[in-house]
C-alpha positions as CSV (number, residue, x, y, z in Angstrom):
1,Y,25.1,200.8,-65.7
2,R,24.6,199.5,-61.9
3,L,20.6,199.9,-60.2
4,I,20.3,200.0,-57.0
5,L,16.6,200.6,-55.9
6,L,15.3,200.5,-52.0
7,I,12.7,200.8,-51.4
8,D,9.7,200.1,-48.4
9,H,7.7,196.9,-49.2
10,E,4.2,198.6,-48.4
11,W,5.1,201.8,-50.5
12,L,6.6,199.3,-53.2
13,K,3.3,197.9,-53.0
14,R,1.6,201.6,-53.5
15,G,3.4,202.6,-56.6
16,V,6.2,204.6,-55.0
17,G,8.4,201.4,-57.4
18,D,6.8,202.0,-60.7
19,L,7.4,205.8,-59.9
20,L,11.2,205.5,-59.1
21,F,11.9,203.0,-62.1
22,D,10.0,205.0,-64.8
23,Q,12.7,208.0,-64.2
24,L,15.7,205.4,-63.8
25,V,15.1,204.1,-67.1
26,S,13.9,207.4,-68.9
27,D,17.4,208.6,-67.4
28,L,18.9,205.4,-69.0
29,R,17.5,205.7,-72.2
30,E,18.3,209.7,-72.2
31,A,21.8,208.3,-71.7
32,K,21.8,205.6,-74.1
33,A,22.3,202.7,-72.1
34,V,23.1,199.2,-73.8
35,T,21.3,197.6,-70.3
36,V,21.7,197.8,-66.4
37,S,22.1,195.1,-63.8
38,C,20.6,195.2,-60.5
39,R,22.0,192.9,-57.3
40,Q,19.5,192.2,-54.5
41,Y,18.9,189.6,-51.8
42,A,17.4,186.8,-53.6
43,S,15.4,187.7,-50.2
44,E,14.3,190.4,-51.3
45,I,11.8,188.2,-52.8
46,E,8.9,191.1,-53.5
47,L,12.1,193.2,-55.2
48,V,13.0,190.6,-57.2
49,E,9.0,189.8,-59.2
50,F,9.2,193.4,-59.2
51,L,12.2,194.2,-61.6
52,K,11.3,190.9,-63.0
53,S,8.2,192.1,-64.6
54,R,9.6,194.6,-65.9
55,A,11.6,192.7,-68.2
56,F,14.9,192.1,-65.5
57,V,16.3,188.3,-66.3
58,E,18.2,186.4,-63.7
59,V,21.6,186.4,-64.7
60,S,23.4,184.5,-61.7
61,R,23.5,183.6,-58.3
62,V,26.0,184.3,-55.5
63,L,26.7,182.9,-51.7
64,D,28.1,185.7,-49.5
65,L,30.7,183.7,-47.7
66,R,32.2,185.5,-44.8
67,L,35.2,185.1,-42.2
68,S,36.3,186.0,-39.5
69,V,40.4,186.7,-39.3
70,A,40.7,186.5,-35.5
71,A,38.7,182.7,-35.8
72,V,41.3,181.1,-37.5
73,D,44.2,179.7,-35.7
74,V,46.8,179.8,-38.9
75,S,49.8,178.5,-36.4
76,S,47.6,175.0,-36.5
77,F,48.2,174.2,-40.4
78,A,52.6,174.9,-39.7
79,E,52.6,170.7,-40.5
80,L,50.8,170.8,-44.0
81,R,53.1,174.3,-45.0
82,K,56.4,171.7,-44.7
83,Q,54.7,168.5,-45.8
84,L,54.6,170.2,-49.0
85,E,58.0,172.0,-48.5
86,D,59.2,168.7,-48.6
87,R,57.6,167.9,-52.0
88,G,59.1,170.9,-53.2
89,I,55.3,173.3,-53.5
90,S,56.8,176.1,-52.0
91,I,54.6,179.5,-51.8
92,S,55.4,182.7,-53.3
93,T,53.5,186.1,-54.0
94,F,53.2,188.3,-57.4
95,A,55.1,190.7,-55.8
96,D,58.5,188.4,-55.6
97,E,57.1,187.0,-58.9
98,R,57.3,189.3,-60.8
99,V,60.9,190.3,-59.9
100,R,62.1,187.2,-60.5
101,D,60.3,185.6,-62.9
102,P,60.3,187.7,-66.5
103,R,57.4,185.8,-67.1
104,C,55.1,185.7,-64.8
105,V,52.3,187.7,-66.3
106,E,52.1,185.0,-69.1
107,K,52.6,182.4,-66.7
108,L,50.1,183.4,-64.4
109,Y,47.5,184.1,-67.3
110,E,47.5,180.3,-68.4
111,L,47.3,178.7,-65.4
112,T,44.0,180.6,-64.6
113,T,43.2,179.7,-68.0
114,L,43.6,176.3,-67.6
115,L,42.1,176.4,-64.1
116,N,38.9,177.9,-65.6
117,Q,38.7,175.2,-67.7
118,D,37.5,173.1,-64.1
119,D,35.6,175.6,-63.0
120,P,31.5,175.0,-63.0
121,A,30.5,178.3,-62.5
122,R,32.7,178.9,-66.1
123,G,30.8,180.6,-68.8
124,P,30.0,179.1,-72.4
125,I,32.7,181.7,-73.8
126,V,36.5,180.6,-74.3
127,P,38.8,183.5,-72.5
128,P,41.1,185.4,-75.1
129,A,44.8,185.1,-76.1
130,Y,47.2,186.1,-73.6
131,N,48.1,189.6,-74.5
132,A,51.0,191.0,-71.8
133,R,50.0,194.5,-71.8
134,E,45.9,193.6,-70.8
135,A,46.8,191.0,-68.8
136,L,49.1,193.0,-66.3
137,M,46.8,196.0,-67.2
138,W,44.2,193.6,-64.4
139,L,46.9,193.1,-62.4
140,E,47.9,196.5,-62.0
141,M,44.5,197.0,-60.4
142,P,44.4,199.6,-57.3
143,Y,42.5,197.3,-55.5
144,V,45.5,194.3,-56.3
145,L,47.7,193.3,-53.2
146,A,50.6,192.1,-54.9
147,D,51.7,190.7,-51.7
148,G,48.4,188.8,-50.8
149,Y,48.2,187.5,-54.2
150,F,49.3,183.6,-54.0
151,I,50.9,181.7,-55.8
152,A,51.9,177.9,-55.1
153,K,55.1,176.5,-56.9
154,H,56.8,173.2,-57.9
155,G,60.6,174.4,-59.2
156,D,60.0,176.8,-61.7
157,D,56.0,175.6,-62.6
158,Y,53.0,177.8,-61.4
159,V,50.8,175.3,-60.1
160,G,48.0,176.9,-57.7
161,V,47.2,180.5,-56.8
162,S,44.5,182.0,-54.5
163,D,44.2,186.2,-53.8
164,V,42.7,188.4,-51.4
165,S,42.4,192.2,-52.6
166,L,40.1,195.1,-51.7
167,F,37.6,194.8,-54.6
168,E,34.6,196.1,-53.7
169,A,36.1,194.4,-49.8
170,V,34.0,196.0,-46.9
171,P,35.0,198.3,-44.2
172,G,37.5,196.3,-42.5
173,G,37.7,193.5,-44.6
174,L,39.6,191.7,-47.8
175,T,37.7,189.9,-50.6
176,Q,38.7,186.4,-51.2
177,G,39.5,185.6,-55.1
178,F,39.5,182.6,-57.1
179,T,41.7,179.8,-55.5
180,G,42.6,176.9,-58.2
181,V,45.0,174.2,-58.3
182,K,46.2,171.9,-61.0
183,R,44.7,168.9,-61.3
184,E,47.5,166.5,-60.9
185,Y,48.1,168.7,-57.4
186,R,44.4,168.6,-55.4
187,R,43.5,166.5,-52.5
188,Q,46.8,167.4,-51.1
189,G,46.0,170.1,-48.9
190,L,47.6,172.8,-51.4
191,A,44.3,174.5,-51.6
192,T,44.3,174.6,-48.2
193,L,47.0,176.5,-47.7
194,L,47.0,178.9,-50.4
195,K,44.0,180.1,-48.7
196,I,45.2,180.3,-45.6
197,C,48.4,182.6,-46.8
198,G,45.1,185.0,-47.6
199,I,44.2,184.3,-44.5
200,T,47.6,185.2,-42.5
201,Y,48.0,188.3,-44.8
202,A,44.6,189.3,-43.3
203,H,45.9,188.7,-39.7
204,T,49.4,190.1,-40.7
205,H,47.9,193.4,-41.7
206,G,45.1,194.2,-39.5
207,Y,41.3,193.0,-41.1
208,Q,39.4,191.7,-39.5
209,I,37.0,190.1,-42.0
210,I,37.3,188.5,-45.8
211,Q,34.6,187.9,-47.7
212,A,34.3,185.5,-50.1
213,F,31.7,185.1,-53.3
214,N,30.8,181.9,-54.6
215,K,28.1,180.0,-57.1
216,P,25.5,177.9,-55.8
217,E,27.6,175.2,-58.2
218,Q,31.1,175.8,-57.0
219,T,30.4,173.2,-53.9
220,A,33.9,172.1,-54.0
221,I,35.9,175.4,-53.1
222,R,32.6,176.8,-50.7
223,A,33.0,173.3,-49.1
224,L,36.9,173.9,-48.3
225,S,35.8,177.9,-47.4
226,E,33.3,176.2,-44.2
227,K,35.6,173.9,-43.4
228,L,38.2,177.3,-42.5
229,G,35.6,179.2,-41.1
230,F,33.9,180.7,-43.8
231,E,29.6,181.0,-42.8
232,V,27.7,181.6,-46.2
233,M,25.8,185.1,-44.9
234,F,23.5,185.9,-47.9
235,E,22.7,184.8,-51.2
236,D,22.6,187.8,-54.0
237,V,20.6,187.3,-57.2
238,L,22.3,189.3,-59.7
239,L,19.2,190.3,-62.3
240,E,19.8,192.3,-65.9
241,K,18.0,194.1,-68.0
242,C,19.3,195.0,-71.9
243,L,17.5,198.6,-73.0
244,R,18.2,197.6,-76.7
245,D,16.3,195.7,-78.7
246,V,17.6,191.6,-79.4
247,V,16.2,189.7,-82.6
248,V,17.1,186.3,-83.2
249,V,18.5,185.1,-86.0
250,N,19.9,181.6,-87.1
251,P,23.5,180.9,-85.4
252,Q,24.5,179.1,-88.3
253,I,24.8,182.2,-89.5
254,Y,27.6,182.8,-87.3
255,D,29.4,180.1,-89.3
256,D,30.2,183.0,-92.2
257,F,31.5,185.7,-90.6
258,S,33.8,183.5,-88.0
259,G,37.4,184.9,-89.1
260,H,40.4,187.3,-89.5
261,Y,39.6,190.9,-90.0
262,R,42.4,193.5,-90.4
263,D,42.5,197.1,-90.7
264,D,44.8,198.1,-93.8
265,N,45.7,201.5,-92.1
266,R,46.3,200.0,-88.9
267,P,48.4,196.4,-88.9
268,D,49.0,195.4,-85.7
269,L,45.0,195.4,-85.3
270,E,43.2,192.4,-86.0
271,I,40.0,191.3,-84.9
272,V,39.0,187.2,-85.0
273,V,35.6,186.3,-84.9
274,R,34.1,182.9,-83.7
275,N,30.7,181.1,-83.5
276,E,31.5,179.7,-80.0
277,A,28.6,177.4,-79.1
278,G,25.9,179.9,-81.1
279,R,27.3,183.0,-79.9
280,L,28.9,185.0,-81.9
281,T,32.2,186.6,-80.6
282,V,35.4,188.9,-81.4
283,E,38.8,188.9,-79.5
284,C,40.6,191.9,-80.1
285,V,44.0,192.9,-78.0
286,G,43.3,190.1,-75.0
287,Q,39.6,190.9,-74.6
288,K,36.6,189.1,-75.8
289,V,32.8,189.9,-76.0
290,Q,30.2,188.4,-77.4
291,L,28.2,190.3,-80.1
292,F,24.1,190.7,-79.6
293,P,22.0,190.8,-83.4
294,T,19.6,193.5,-84.5
295,S,19.4,191.7,-87.5
296,E,21.2,189.7,-89.3
297,T,24.1,191.7,-90.3
298,K,24.0,194.3,-87.5
299,F,25.4,193.4,-83.8
300,F,26.0,195.2,-80.5
301,I,28.6,195.0,-77.5
302,K,26.9,194.9,-73.9
303,Q,29.9,195.5,-71.9
304,F,30.6,199.3,-74.1
305,Y,29.0,201.2,-77.1
306,G,30.4,199.4,-79.3
307,E,28.8,198.3,-82.5
308,V,30.0,195.9,-85.3
309,T,28.6,195.3,-88.9
310,F,29.3,192.5,-91.4
311,N,29.3,193.7,-95.2
312,R,29.0,191.0,-97.9
313,D,30.7,191.4,-101.5
314,E,28.0,190.9,-104.7
315,R,28.4,187.2,-104.5
316,G,26.9,187.7,-101.0
317,K,30.4,186.2,-99.1
318,T,31.4,187.8,-96.0
319,D,33.9,190.2,-97.4
320,S,34.7,193.1,-94.3
321,L,33.4,194.4,-91.1
322,D,32.9,198.1,-89.9
323,F,33.4,198.6,-85.8
324,V,32.0,201.7,-84.7
325,M,33.2,202.8,-80.9
326,R,30.0,205.1,-80.1
327,V,30.9,207.9,-77.6
328,P,27.3,209.4,-76.6
329,N,26.6,212.7,-74.7
330,S,29.8,213.4,-75.8
331,D,31.7,216.0,-78.2
332,S,34.0,213.4,-78.8
333,S,33.1,212.2,-82.6
334,D,32.8,207.6,-82.7
335,Q,35.4,206.0,-83.8
336,L,35.8,203.8,-87.0
337,H,37.6,201.2,-87.9
338,A,37.1,199.0,-91.7
339,L,38.4,195.6,-91.5
340,K,39.0,193.4,-94.4
341,R,38.4,189.6,-93.9
342,S,42.0,187.9,-94.3
């Protein structure tokens, strides 16, 4: 769940913050919420400290950059485009590539997974294996602009990517998505050209603003954005409170759980469990999530109402797991999958 809390600072000190917060937490517990997060301006120091004093933990900081589209002369980059084209590098779009190339979605996934390895803000968990249905689902979200999703190509090889979308966009604006280029194609102006394609798209379609989000450690892409005219407007801090108790366990026991598990009634259903740098993860049909322990054998998932229990045989060896999808406040019954270790 996402928490939005707006309080005058004077009233915050006089107990209104406690009154609102206690009611919201009570509602969250009634809904059997797993986590609640709150994004605030870092400058709202008193409100941030208020949340931290109530067991919210800072999980990330993000710089909010804005570009006035009209301020950029995109025609000045025509020579850069020509130089890259002379070297055999062209710019296409997801709209065109998905018609032309049957492996388009898979190639995009391979490229973004590769580029993720060089992102200084990447998480500790390795992305899941490619799943066609899952990958395409994200590319077909309503906020995705297929003709605003730009792909740099060298022949048929995808070597760079950048997109603008309507994801949480401000009125009259677009949101800048991920921009990345393969290592051997960097420092040649390709990332610049890809971002210029997004600005040109905004020009052509009447958008006035492009909003970009960079974590402080993403210094290279921030420098490029600022070179093109983006300005830092705000710094946001994301805080999270877990409403379920997490116990401390020895992460070495995660090795006992690692492996492949299958459902005898559904041969297509396979769950892969891994110990990734002291974090227990489960992967299934293109999705991967971290498990959080409530005991040495029972775990929950933060992103949705999922629970996993590992079972041991008479010798103490893990031989199966039970995966439960809970449906709180609903007439629907819980979905239980019993999977055996293979």
